[in-house]
N, C-alpha and C positions, 0 to 999 in steps of 0.2 A: 552368505553373510547375514541375511535376515534371520535365518533359522538359528544361527549362532547367537544373535542378539536375544531372540526369544528364549532359547534354552539357557542362556547365560544369566537370566534373572530379569531381563526387561520384558514386561508383559506386552501383549498385543495392543492394549489400549494406550500404553505409553508410547509405543511405536507409532500408532495412528496420530496421537497428539503431536509427536515430533514431526511427522510428515505434514500435518496441518500448519504448524508453525513455520516450517520451511517454505511451504507454498505461499503463505502470507508475506514472508520476508522477500521472496523472489518477486512477487507481484508489486510490492512496495518499491523494490529496487528498479523494476521496469518503469513504473510510474514516475519515480524521481528522475530517472535519466531522460524520460520523455519530456518532463517539465523543464529540465535543465536545457535540453536542446531548443525548446520553444523560447526560453529566456535568452539564450545566446542569439537566436535568430531575430528576436525583437530588438536586441541591443544593436545588432549589425544594421538593421533597417531603421534605426532611430525612432522606433515606436514608443508610445507612452509607457510609463512604468507598469501600468495595469494590464497591458496587452497580453502578457503570458497567462494571467489569471483568467482571461476570457477564452483562452484556447482550451480544447478538450481536456488535457491533463490538469490544467489549473482548475477547471470547473469540477472535475472529479475530486480533487484535493479539497476544495471548498465544501462540496457535498459531504465528504467523509468527515470533515470537521464539524459540520452543522448537525449531522444525524444524532450524535450522542446528546447534544443540547436539546434538540426537539424531543427526543425520547424522554429525557429527564423532565422536561416541562410537562409532558402529558402524563407522567407517572405521579406528579404531585397532586 
């Protein structure tokens, strides 16, 4: 199948880019599901609204949102 894609006009660099995009999408899906399970667990245990954000998936999401801002600030 992969050789058919390469011979059919899709270059190797395009295939690698496609695989990179798929890996990022898969990782984001896992992180989102993990965060959602922490959110449901916090609701069942009547924890405060911010409790899921202090769990590991919430912290990873916050860090992922802050990194572009920090990079932008240091590039100015």
